[in-house]
C-alpha positions as CSV (number, residue, x, y, z in Angstrom):
1,M,87.1,107.1,80.0
2,K,89.7,109.2,78.2
3,P,92.0,107.2,75.8
4,A,95.7,107.4,76.6
5,G,96.8,107.1,73.0
6,V,99.1,104.2,73.7
7,V,99.1,100.9,71.7
8,R,100.7,97.7,73.0
9,K,100.8,94.2,71.7
10,V,99.9,91.2,73.8
11,D,102.8,88.7,74.1
12,Q,102.7,84.9,73.8
13,L,101.7,84.6,77.5
14,G,98.9,87.2,77.3
15,R,100.9,90.0,78.9
16,I,101.0,93.6,78.1
17,V,103.5,96.2,79.4
18,L,102.0,99.4,80.9
19,P,104.1,102.4,79.8
20,K,106.3,103.9,82.5
21,S,104.5,107.3,82.2
22,L,101.1,105.6,83.0
23,R,102.6,103.6,85.9
24,K,104.1,106.8,87.3
25,R,100.9,108.8,86.8
26,Y,98.8,106.2,88.6
27,Q,101.4,105.4,91.2
28,M,101.7,101.7,90.2
29,N,104.8,99.9,91.3
30,E,106.3,96.5,90.6
31,G,104.4,93.9,92.6
32,D,101.2,96.1,93.1
33,P,98.0,94.1,92.7
34,V,95.8,95.0,89.7
35,E,92.2,94.2,89.3
36,I,90.9,93.2,85.9
37,L,87.2,94.2,85.3
38,V,85.0,93.7,82.2
39,Q,82.4,96.2,81.3
40,G,80.5,95.3,78.1
41,D,83.3,94.8,75.5
42,H,85.8,96.9,77.5
43,I,88.6,95.5,79.7
44,I,89.4,97.8,82.6
45,L,92.6,97.7,84.7
46,E,92.4,99.2,88.2
47,R,94.8,99.3,91.1
48,Y,93.4,96.7,93.5
49,R,91.9,98.0,96.7
50,P,90.4,95.4,99.1
51,K,86.7,95.7,99.8
52,C,84.6,94.5,102.8
53,I,83.1,91.1,102.2
54,F,79.9,92.2,103.8
55,C,79.1,95.7,102.6
56,G,81.7,96.4,99.9
57,S,83.2,99.4,101.6
58,M,86.8,100.3,100.9
59,E,87.2,102.5,104.0
60,E,89.1,101.2,107.0
61,V,89.3,97.6,105.7
62,N,91.3,95.1,107.7
63,D,92.5,91.6,106.8
64,F,91.0,88.8,108.9
65,K,91.9,85.2,108.0
66,D,92.4,86.1,104.3
67,R,89.1,88.0,104.1
68,Y,88.6,91.7,104.3
69,I,86.2,93.4,106.8
70,C,85.6,97.1,107.4
71,A,85.6,98.7,110.8
72,S,81.9,99.4,110.6
73,C,80.9,95.8,110.0
74,L,83.3,94.6,112.6
75,T,81.7,96.9,115.2
76,E,78.2,95.7,114.1
77,M,79.3,92.0,114.4
78,T,80.8,92.7,117.9
79,G,77.5,94.2,119.0
80,L,75.6,91.1,117.7
81,Q,77.9,88.8,119.7
82,E,77.5,90.9,122.9
83,N,73.7,90.8,122.6
84,A,73.6,87.0,122.1
């Protein structure tokens, strides 16, 4: 992970502002979801990308009743239903 060389202070509500140059570079727009990850003593911000609840894939993921499922798992589940 390469440091960006930018220092920001946390405000009273725990917020920080990402510099415009970083938002532009990583194509982050107002309202975009951001995932907060913790790795050891590091806090990592990533653009949120939905993952399949079954296999964790991020490819061809569709929303179904507020859950995400990939095309591969959906096909597999359809096959199970047809064989029942």
